[in-house]
C-alpha positions as CSV (number, residue, x, y, z in Angstrom):
1,M,0.1,-0.1,-0.3
2,S,1.3,3.5,-0.6
3,Y,0.8,6.3,2.1
4,P,1.3,9.8,2.3
5,L,4.9,10.9,2.3
6,D,4.5,12.2,5.8
7,L,2.6,10.1,7.9
8,H,3.0,12.3,11.4
9,Q,1.4,15.1,9.1
10,F,-1.4,12.7,7.6
11,A,-2.2,11.7,11.6
12,Q,-2.7,15.5,12.4
13,Q,-4.8,15.7,9.2
14,I,-6.8,12.9,10.5
15,K,-7.6,14.5,13.6
16,Q,-8.4,17.7,12.0
17,W,-11.1,16.0,10.1
18,G,-12.3,14.3,13.2
19,L,-12.8,17.2,15.2
20,D,-14.2,18.9,11.8
21,L,-17.2,15.9,11.9
22,G,-17.9,16.8,15.6
23,F,-15.6,14.8,17.7
24,Q,-14.2,16.3,20.7
25,Q,-10.7,14.6,20.8
26,V,-9.2,12.1,18.4
27,G,-6.4,9.9,19.5
28,I,-4.5,7.2,17.7
29,T,-2.7,3.9,19.5
30,D,-1.8,0.5,18.4
31,T,-3.6,-2.7,18.7
32,D,-1.4,-4.4,21.3
33,L,-3.9,-5.1,24.5
34,S,-1.9,-8.1,25.7
35,A,-1.7,-6.0,29.2
36,E,-5.6,-6.2,29.8
37,E,-5.9,-9.9,29.2
38,P,-5.4,-11.0,32.5
39,R,-7.5,-8.5,34.0
40,L,-10.1,-9.3,31.7
41,Q,-10.1,-13.2,32.1
42,A,-10.0,-12.3,36.2
43,W,-13.2,-10.1,35.9
44,L,-14.9,-13.1,33.9
45,E,-13.8,-15.8,36.5
46,K,-15.6,-13.6,39.4
47,Q,-18.6,-13.8,37.1
48,Y,-18.9,-10.1,37.3
49,H,-20.4,-10.1,33.9
50,G,-23.7,-11.7,35.4
51,E,-26.1,-12.7,32.5
52,M,-24.1,-11.1,29.8
53,E,-22.8,-14.4,28.6
54,W,-21.5,-12.7,25.4
55,M,-18.9,-11.2,27.3
56,A,-17.4,-14.7,28.1
57,R,-18.3,-16.2,24.6
58,H,-15.9,-13.7,22.9
59,G,-13.2,-13.9,25.4
60,M,-9.8,-12.6,25.0
61,M,-10.7,-11.4,21.1
62,R,-11.9,-8.4,22.9
63,A,-8.1,-7.8,23.6
64,R,-6.9,-8.2,19.9
65,P,-8.5,-5.8,17.4
66,H,-6.3,-7.5,14.8
67,E,-8.4,-10.3,15.0
68,L,-11.6,-8.2,14.2
69,L,-10.1,-6.8,11.1
70,P,-7.0,-8.9,9.8
71,G,-4.2,-6.5,9.3
72,T,-5.3,-3.6,11.5
73,L,-2.2,-1.8,12.5
74,R,-3.5,1.2,14.3
75,V,-6.9,2.1,16.2
76,I,-8.5,5.6,16.1
77,S,-10.2,6.2,19.3
78,V,-12.6,9.3,19.1
79,R,-14.8,10.7,22.2
80,M,-17.9,12.9,21.7
81,N,-19.3,14.8,24.9
82,Y,-22.9,14.4,25.6
83,L,-23.3,16.6,28.5
84,P,-25.1,19.9,27.8
85,A,-23.3,22.8,28.6
86,K,-25.8,24.2,31.0
87,A,-26.7,21.1,32.6
88,A,-28.8,21.1,36.1
89,F,-27.6,18.2,38.1
90,A,-29.6,15.7,39.9
91,S,-32.8,17.8,40.8
92,T,-35.0,14.9,39.4
93,L,-33.6,12.4,42.2
94,K,-35.1,14.2,45.1
95,N,-38.8,13.9,43.4
96,P,-39.5,10.5,44.1
97,R,-42.7,11.1,41.8
98,L,-40.3,11.5,38.7
99,G,-38.0,9.2,37.1
100,Y,-34.2,10.2,36.5
101,V,-33.1,9.0,33.2
102,S,-29.4,8.7,32.2
103,R,-27.9,11.7,30.6
104,Y,-26.6,9.6,27.8
105,A,-29.9,8.3,27.0
106,L,-31.6,11.9,26.4
107,G,-30.5,12.5,22.7
108,R,-30.4,10.6,19.4
109,D,-29.1,7.1,19.2
110,Y,-25.4,7.5,19.7
111,H,-24.4,4.6,18.2
112,K,-25.7,5.6,15.0
113,V,-24.6,9.1,15.2
114,L,-20.8,8.0,16.1
115,R,-20.6,5.2,13.6
116,N,-21.8,7.4,10.7
117,R,-19.2,10.0,11.2
118,L,-16.5,7.6,11.9
119,K,-17.7,5.9,8.6
120,K,-17.3,9.3,6.7
121,L,-13.5,9.7,8.7
122,G,-12.3,6.2,7.2
123,E,-13.7,7.5,3.5
124,M,-12.0,10.7,4.0
125,I,-8.6,8.9,4.6
126,Q,-9.4,6.1,2.0
127,Q,-9.4,9.3,-0.3
128,H,-5.7,9.9,0.2
129,C,-5.0,5.7,0.8
130,S,-6.8,4.0,-2.0
131,E,-6.4,0.6,-0.4
132,L,-7.2,1.2,3.0
133,N,-8.9,-1.3,4.7
134,F,-11.2,0.4,7.9
135,R,-13.8,-0.4,10.0
136,P,-15.8,1.6,12.5
137,F,-16.9,0.3,16.1
138,V,-19.4,2.0,18.6
139,D,-20.3,-0.8,21.0
140,S,-20.8,-3.0,17.7
141,A,-18.2,-5.7,18.3
142,P,-16.1,-7.3,21.3
143,L,-13.8,-4.8,21.8
144,L,-12.1,-3.2,24.8
145,E,-12.7,0.4,23.8
146,R,-11.9,1.8,27.0
147,P,-8.4,0.8,27.2
148,L,-7.8,1.8,23.7
149,A,-8.9,5.3,24.3
150,A,-6.4,5.5,27.4
151,K,-3.6,4.1,25.4
152,A,-4.9,6.8,22.4
153,G,-4.4,9.7,25.0
154,L,-8.0,10.5,25.6
155,G,-7.8,10.3,29.3
156,W,-7.1,7.8,32.2
157,T,-8.8,4.8,33.5
158,G,-10.6,6.4,36.7
159,K,-11.6,3.9,39.7
160,H,-14.9,3.4,38.6
161,S,-13.3,2.1,35.2
162,L,-14.5,4.6,33.0
163,I,-12.2,7.1,30.8
164,L,-11.3,10.3,32.7
165,N,-10.9,13.7,30.9
166,R,-9.8,16.6,32.7
167,E,-12.0,19.0,30.4
168,A,-15.2,16.4,29.9
169,G,-14.8,14.2,32.9
170,S,-16.2,10.8,32.1
171,W,-19.3,12.5,30.2
172,F,-18.6,11.5,26.6
173,F,-19.1,8.6,24.0
174,L,-16.1,6.6,22.7
175,G,-15.8,5.2,19.3
176,E,-13.1,3.2,17.2
177,L,-12.0,3.3,13.6
178,L,-9.6,0.2,12.7
179,I,-7.4,0.9,10.0
180,D,-4.2,-0.8,8.4
181,I,-2.2,2.4,8.2
182,P,1.2,2.7,10.6
183,L,0.2,6.1,11.7
184,P,2.5,7.5,14.5
185,I,0.7,6.9,18.2
186,D,0.0,9.1,20.7
187,T,1.3,9.2,24.5
188,P,-1.4,8.0,27.3
189,Q,-2.0,10.5,29.9
190,Q,-0.9,10.1,33.3
191,E,-3.5,8.8,36.0
192,Q,-4.4,11.7,38.0
193,C,-7.3,10.2,40.3
194,G,-4.6,9.9,43.4
195,R,-6.2,8.9,46.5
196,C,-9.7,10.1,45.6
197,V,-12.3,7.1,45.7
198,A,-15.5,9.9,45.5
199,C,-16.7,7.4,42.6
200,M,-16.7,4.4,44.8
201,T,-18.5,6.0,48.1
202,I,-20.9,7.6,45.8
203,C,-22.2,4.5,43.7
204,P,-25.7,3.9,45.1
205,T,-25.3,0.1,44.8
206,S,-21.7,-0.4,45.7
207,A,-20.7,-1.6,42.1
208,I,-17.3,-0.2,42.4
209,V,-16.1,-3.4,44.3
210,E,-12.3,-2.2,44.1
211,P,-10.4,0.2,42.4
212,Y,-10.9,-0.2,38.9
213,V,-13.4,-3.2,39.0
214,V,-17.0,-3.1,38.8
215,D,-19.5,-6.1,39.4
216,A,-22.1,-5.3,36.7
217,R,-24.4,-7.2,38.6
218,R,-24.7,-4.6,41.3
219,C,-24.7,-1.7,38.5
220,I,-27.7,0.2,37.8
221,S,-26.9,0.2,34.0
222,Y,-26.8,-3.6,34.2
223,L,-29.9,-3.7,36.3
224,T,-31.8,-1.6,33.8
225,I,-30.6,-2.7,30.5
226,E,-28.9,-6.0,30.7
227,L,-30.7,-8.1,33.1
228,E,-33.6,-9.9,31.7
229,G,-35.4,-10.7,34.6
230,A,-36.8,-8.7,37.5
231,I,-34.5,-6.2,39.4
232,P,-33.5,-7.9,42.7
233,E,-35.5,-6.3,45.5
234,A,-32.0,-5.7,47.5
235,F,-31.1,-3.0,44.8
236,R,-34.5,-1.1,44.4
237,P,-34.3,0.9,47.6
238,L,-30.3,1.8,46.4
239,M,-31.7,2.5,43.0
240,G,-34.4,5.1,43.8
241,N,-35.7,6.7,41.2
242,R,-33.3,6.2,38.6
243,I,-34.1,5.1,35.3
244,M,-31.0,4.3,33.1
245,A,-32.5,2.3,30.2
246,V,-34.2,5.1,28.0
247,M,-33.3,6.0,24.8
248,T,-35.5,8.3,22.4
249,A,-35.7,7.3,18.6
250,S,-32.9,8.7,16.4
């Protein structure tokens, strides 16, 4: 395959295209997630995935992007913020007659929005590399998107297991574009949580069982989206009026 002469300059151009398409940040990383495999295996062995049998079915493929798209050399990781600039926090939680819907679910289906933009980004790259193979992902395949985002420099992994960014917190969606161009990779950010455990202490159902480890079986998102049966009675008073699994039509 023929590449643009200056891959560093091309990488910067790709990032600018991503910003122009509406992403707030674009980073580039390699496909090596081997360090994540022991952590993923330990999480599965403790049954923290609950009824999400597909997590175990795909196994270590999640840490091997090159198996999803053979020939993949780089992952372009993007984030798109979803918190409104003048958001008022948690006032609905104080009214038991109302349901509190998760912020991410108040707009269009983010899967479609991000995927369409990632597809456009891939097509823009393809105009300069006609033989490019690319594939966009937004929660649509077995892929460890948060470790990839951290490696790509979009933020660092917080103790709640999400990616934290100094400007945006964790209020953003992630998406990935797998490509077969050896672009220069970005530098991960330094972890900045220190001794803070605020995310762990504020979690209503104590789902963050230890730093960086979430027991999905206790997580409100899992209980309202992934769990097929009734929500266990023990969690109901802890959840209060939180309704997480509501998504408006796109």
